[in-house]
N, C-alpha and C positions, 0 to 999 in steps of 0.2 A: 250973764252969758247965755248963749242959746243951748239947746238940747244937745246939738252935736259936739260942742266944745266941752260940755260937762261930761258926755260919754267918753270923749277921748281922755279926759282927765282921770275918769275911773279906769279906763284901760291902761293908762300909763301906771297908775298904782298897782293894778292886778299883776302886771308883767314885771315891774321893776323891783317892788318891795321884797317879794320872796326870793328872787334871784340874788339880790344884794346880800339878804341874810344867809342864804345857802353858801355863797361864795366867801363872804367876810368871815363867817364863823366855821366854814369848812365842815358842815354837818352831815356830809354824804354818808359816813360810816353808819350813823344811827338814824339819820333822817334824810333820805334822798330828797331831791327837789320836789318831787310830787307830794311828799308828806309836808314839807315846809309850806307848799302852796295851800294845802288843806288848812294848816295851822294859821296862816295868814288870813284865810277866809273866815275863820272863827273870830280872829281878832278884829277884823274889819266889819263884823256883823254888829247887830243892835245891842248885844249883850256886853261888848267891850267898847268899841269905838262909838257906838250910839248913846252909851252912858257917859263916857269920857268927854265927848265933843259932840253933843246932839245937833248943834247948828251945822257943823261941818258934815256930819253924817247925812243929815237932811238935804244938804246942798249937793253933795256928790252922788248920793244914792237916792235921787228923787224918783217918784214912781215911773216917770217917762223913761228915765235912764235904766232903771230895773227891768222894765218891760223889754227894752232892747237887749239887755244882757241875757235875760232869760231865753230869748229866741235863739241866741247863740248857744247857750248852755244845753238847751234841748237837742239841737242838732248834733252837738259835740258828743253828748253821752249816748245818743242813739248810734253814732258811728262806732264809738268805743265798745259799746255792748254788742253790736253786730260783729266786730272783729273778734271779740271774746267767743262768740258763737262759732265762728268760722274756724278758730283755733282748737276747738274740741276735737279730740282724736279718739272717737268711739270704736273705730276699727281696732286699734291697738288695745283699747280697754277690753274688748270682747275676746281678743286673741288670748289675753292673760286674765280671763274673767274671774277665775277664783281668787287669785291674789288681789286683783283690782277690786272686786266686789267686797271681800272681806275687809280690806283696808279702808276703802271709801265709806263702807257702811259703818264701821266703828268709829272712823274719823269724824263722820257727820252725826252719828246717832248720840254719842256720849255728850258732846258739848250742847246738842239740841235738848236733850233730857235736863241737863243742868241749867241751861238758859231758860227752859220752861219753868223750873223751880225758882229762879231769880225773878222771872216775871210774876209768879204767884205772890212773891214778897212784895214786889212794887204794887200789886193790886190793893194791898192792905192800906196804902196811903193815897190820898187824893192827888190828881194832877198828872197822872202818867198815862192813863188809858184814853184813847181819842173818843170824840163825841159820838162817832158813828160806829164804833167797833163793838162787837160782842167779845165776851171774855176769852172765848177760845181763839179768836182771831188775834187778840192782843198777845195771849200767852204763846201761841205757835209763832207769830211774827218775831217776838223778842227772842224766842228759843232758836229759831232759824237764823237770825241775825248773829247769834253767839257762835253758830256753826259754820258761817260762810267762809270760804276761801277765795280770795281775789285772784283768779287765774292770770289776768294780764299783768298784775304787779308781781305775782309769783314768778312769771316769766322774766321780768326785769331784774328781780333780786337774784335769780339763779344765773342770769347773764353776768351779773356783777361778781358772783361767787365762782364763776367759770365751771358750772356743772350742768348747764342747760342741755347741751348736746351729748353728755355723758350718760351711761345706763341709769344711774340713780336719778338724774334729772328726768329722763324720760318716764321712769316709773312714777315719780312724783306728779308728772303732768297727767298720767292716766288717772291717778286717784282723784286729782283736782277736777279733771273733766267730768268724771261721774258725779261728783259732789255738786258741780255746777248745774248739771241736768236736774238733779233732785231739788236744788235751791229754787230754780225757776218753776218746776212743777208745784212745789208746796206754795209758792207765791201766787201762782194761777189759782190754786185752790182757796187761798185766803181771800182773794179778790172775787171769787165767784159771787155774783149778784143774782139772787134768784128772781128778782124783779125783772132782770135783763137776760134771763137764761136763754130766751129765743135768739137774742142778738148774738150772745157768746157762742151758742151752738152753730149759728150761721157763719160767724167768723172762723171757727175751727174747721168746719166743712169746707168753706171757701179757701181757706189756707191749705188744706190737704190737696184740693182739686187743682188750685192755681199753682201750688208747690210742684206738683207733678209736671205741669206744663213748663214751669220755671226751670226745672232741672234739665229737662230735654233741650230747652232753648240754651241754657248756659253751656251744656256739653257740645253744642253745635257752634257756638260762637268762638270767634278768636279771643285771645286773652285781652287785647286792648279794648274790646267791646264788653267784656264781662265786667270790667270795673265800673263802667257807666251804668250798665243794666242793673248791677247790684244796688246802686244808689236809688234807682227808680223802684226796685223791689223793697228796699228798706223803708222808703216813704210810704209805700202802699201798705206794707205789714203794720207800720207804726199807726197809721191811720185807722186801719181796721181794728186793731186791737183796742185803741182808745175809744172808737165808736161803739165797740161791743161792751165797754165797761170794764175791761181788764186794766191795761195801761199801755201807752205807747212804748214804753221800754220792754215790756213783755213781747211785743210785736217786733221790736228791734232784735231781741235775742233769738226768736224764732227765725227771723230773716236770715241771721248768720248761721244758726245751727243747721239749717237745711242745705247750706252750701258745703262743697267739699274744698279742703284747703289746697288740694292739687290743682284746682282750677287756676290758682294764682301763684305767681313766683314768690317763693317764701321771703326772699330778701325784700321784695317790694312790699309784701304784707307786713313785715317787720318794721319797715320804713313808714308805712301809713300809720301804724300804731304809734310809733315815736313822733311822728309829725302831729297827729291828733292831740297827743299829750303835750306837745310843745306849743302848738298854735292856738288850740281851742279849749282843751280841758281846764286851764287856769280860770277861765270865765265860769265854768261849772263850779269849780271850788269856791269861788267867791259868791256865787248865787246860793250855794249850800250854806256858806257862812252866814248870809243874810237871813236864814231861817232858824238860826239858834235862838234859844231863849232860856233866860235863868229866873223866870217868874217864881218858881217854888223856892228858890234860894240857891246860891252858888254852892254852898256845902252840901245840900241835898243832891244836887245834880252830880257834883263830883263823887259823892258816896255811891250813888247809883252806878256811875261809870266804873268806879272801883269793883263794885259787886259783879258787874256784867264782864269786866276784864278777867276777874279771878275765875269765873265759872267757865268763860270761853277758853282761856289757856289751859286750866286743869282738865276740862272735858277733852280738848283736843289731844293733849299729851296722854292722858289715860287711854283714850280710845286707840291711839296709834301704838301705844306700848303693848296693849292686849293683842292687837294685830301682829306685831312683831314676834310676840311669844307663840301665837297660833301658827305663824307661817315660818318660824325659824330663822329670823333675820340675824345678820351679823351683829356683834356688839357695837353699840353707838349709833346705828342706823335709825332706830326709833326716835331718838332725841333729835336728830337732823331733820328727819321727815316731819315730826310732829311740830317743830317750831316753823318750818317752812310753810306747812299747810295752815299755820296760824295767821299768816299774812291776810289782812282784812280790808285795807283801804281800797276805795273805789268801789268795788262791787258791793260791799256792805253799805257804803254811803249811798249807792244807787238804790239798793234795797230799802234802806231806811227813808229815803226820799219818797219812794212809792207809798210806803205806809203812812207817811205823813200827808201825802197828797189825798190819800183815800181816808183820812181822819181815823186811822186805826191806832196811831200813837199821837201824842201831843208834842209840841215844840220842845218841851222839857225831856221827854224820853228821847227824842230825835238828838238833842244836844248830848246826852249821856252816851247814846250809841256812837255818835261822832267822836267823842273823846276816847272811847274804847277802841274804836277802829284805828285812830291815830297811834295810841299807845301800843296796841298789839303789833302794828306794822313796825314801829320804831324798835321793838324788842328783837325783831326777827334776825337781822344781820349780826348784831352783837351776841346773840345766842348761838347762832349757827356757825359763825366764822371760827371761834375757838374749837368747836366740836370738829369741824372739817380739818383744822390743823392737826389736831390729835389723831384723827383717823388716818390722815396721810403719813 
C-alpha cells in the first residue's frame, strides 16, 4: 500500500475505535468521548499495540504516516489552546478579585506544593528526569502538572451537569481562568533558555507591539473577518514563540489570551471548540499515545501515576476547602468546586507534551502524567453528580 492508503487506515482506526467503545459500553458518565479517545491513543501506542503486534504497529504507524498525523495534531492543539485563551474572562475575575484570588491561589498552590514533593520522590529513582532538565525544572514541571485545571474540558463537563451558565459555574470559570494564566506563566519560566534570552526577549517585545496593533485591527474589523485574521495571528504567534525557544503552544495560548471573547459570537465560539474536538483533536490524542513508554517497567509507571494522582486530588481538595472556610462558602460547595477544578485532561496533556518536547521529563514520566490526567478526569462527574443532587 502507498502512504496515502496507510494514512487513511490510521485515520479510520483513530475515529472509529474510540467512538465504538464509547457507544457500545455507554461510558459517558465516567468517561466522555474525549477521555475514551485519550485512552485509545495510549492503547494504540508502542507500549501496548507496539508490544502486542509490532508488525501491525510498524505497518500502520510508519514514520511517514506519523509525520503526517503530527502536522494535523500540531494545528489542532494550537487551535484548541487559542480557544482556551479566548475564553479566559479576566474582567470578571478582577471584578471579584478577592474571592477569585484566594480560591485560585489555594487551588493552585496546594497541589503544586504536593506535586513538587512527589517529583522529589521520583528524583530518587533513575528514568524520570529528562536529559536536558535541571532538577528545579523537573520538580516545578511535575508540580505544576499536578495543579493544572483543563478549562475547555471543565466547560464541557459543566455543560453536562447543567451548571455552566449558573452563578456557581461562572465562579468556577473565574477560578480556573486565573489558574490557567499562572500555569502558562510558570511554563514560560521553566522553558526560559538563557542561551536564547535575546530571542525570547525579542519575541515578547514583538508580541506586545504587534498585539497592540492586532487589537486595534480586530476592534475595527467585522466579525466575519475576525475569524480569519485570528488564524493568521495564531500562526504568527506560534512561529514566533517556537523560534524564540519557548514553544509554539505557548504562542498559541498568548494569541488567544490577547483576544476579547466579545469579538466573537459565543455560540459560534462554542461550536468551533466542539468541532475542533470532533474533527481534529482525536489525531492529537493518537499522536500523544504514540509517545508513551513503559521502559522502566509497567508497575513502576502505574505506581508513579498513582502517587501523582493522590497528591493532585488531595492538594486540590485541601486548597479549595481552606478557601471555602476563609470565604464562608455554603456547605457542600467546596467539594463540588474542588472536584470540578480537578479536571485535567487535555491541558495537562498539552503541558506534559511540551515538557517532553523540551526533554524536561522522560517518556516514562510522560506516561505516568498521562495516566494521572485520564484518571483524574474520569473521577470528576461521578464525584460531582451525587454532590449536586444532594445540594439540590
